[in-house]
C-alpha positions in Angstrom: -80.6 68.5 21.2 -77.5 70.2 19.4 -76.8 73.8 19.7 -75.9 74.6 16.7 -79.0 76.2 14.3 -79.4 77.0 10.7 -78.3 80.7 9.9 -77.5 80.7 6.0 -76.5 78.8 3.1 -72.5 78.8 2.4 -73.5 80.5 -0.8 -75.4 83.3 0.4 -72.3 84.6 1.8 -69.6 84.6 -0.5 -65.7 84.9 0.3 -65.0 88.7 1.5 -68.6 89.3 2.5 -71.1 89.3 5.7 -74.8 89.2 6.2 -77.0 89.6 9.0 -79.3 87.1 10.1 -82.0 86.5 13.1 -81.1 83.5 15.3 -83.2 82.7 18.5 -84.4 86.4 18.5 -81.5 87.9 18.4 -78.9 89.9 15.2 -76.3 87.6 14.0 -73.9 88.9 11.4 -71.9 86.1 9.5 -68.4 87.1 8.4 -66.7 85.0 5.7 -63.2 85.7 5.0 -60.3 84.0 4.0 -59.7 82.7 7.4 -62.7 81.2 7.8 -66.7 82.0 8.4 -67.2 83.8 11.6 -70.3 84.7 13.7 -70.7 88.0 16.1 -73.6 89.9 17.4 -75.0 92.7 14.6 -75.0 95.3 17.0 -72.1 97.7 17.6 -71.2 97.9 21.5 -70.4 101.5 21.6 -73.6 103.3 19.9 -75.7 100.2 18.7 -75.6 100.6 15.3 -75.7 97.6 12.7 -72.6 96.0 11.8 -74.1 94.3 8.7 -74.2 98.6 7.6 -70.5 98.9 7.9 -67.7 97.5 5.8 -65.6 94.0 6.0 -62.1 94.7 5.3 -60.3 91.3 5.5 -60.6 89.9 9.4 -61.6 93.6 10.5 -65.4 94.8 10.9 -65.6 98.4 10.7 -69.1 100.4 12.5 -71.0 102.2 9.7 -71.6 105.1 12.5 -68.5 106.1 14.2 -65.9 103.7 12.7 -65.5 101.3 15.7 -63.3 98.8 14.4 -63.1 95.0 15.9 -61.4 91.2 14.9 -64.1 88.8 13.4 -62.0 86.0 14.5 -62.7 87.0 18.4 -64.7 90.4 18.9 -62.0 92.1 20.4 -62.0 96.0 19.9 -59.1 97.2 17.1 -60.1 100.8 16.9 -61.9 103.5 19.1 -64.6 104.3 19.7 -65.9 100.7 21.4 -63.9 99.8 24.5 -66.5 96.7 24.8 -66.2 93.6 22.6 -68.1 92.4 20.1 -69.9 89.2 21.6 -68.8 85.7 19.2 -70.5 82.6 18.6 -69.0 79.0 17.7 -69.8 78.1 13.7 -69.7 75.0 11.7 -70.1 74.4 7.9 -72.4 71.6 7.1 -72.3 70.7 3.6 -73.6 74.4 1.6 -75.2 75.2 5.2 -73.5 77.6 7.9 -74.8 76.9 11.4 -74.6 78.8 14.4 -74.1 78.1 18.2 -75.4 81.2 20.3 -73.3 81.8 22.8 -74.2 83.7 26.5 -76.5 87.4 26.0 -74.3 90.4 26.8 -74.7 91.7 30.3 
């Protein structure tokens, strides 16, 4: 059995946009950038805000609450006040479907 699960249709996340979905009971954010499609946890590691309500600027994801920013490619923190990176997940596009393999739950 494949660890990948259907997330969204590619057409639902046009380039330069993001959209949240729920996979395995976790809120996952799908980001479509010029560099590809990426999946991260949708909850900011700083103050638990929903990142889908923030902004996506190229590969920088900005939290709507305090402005913490993350790199959607690897989840690393690009700007405070966040200190912990965002968990990221493997993504593949099969035909017109975006599929995600969930990584481990954060500690």
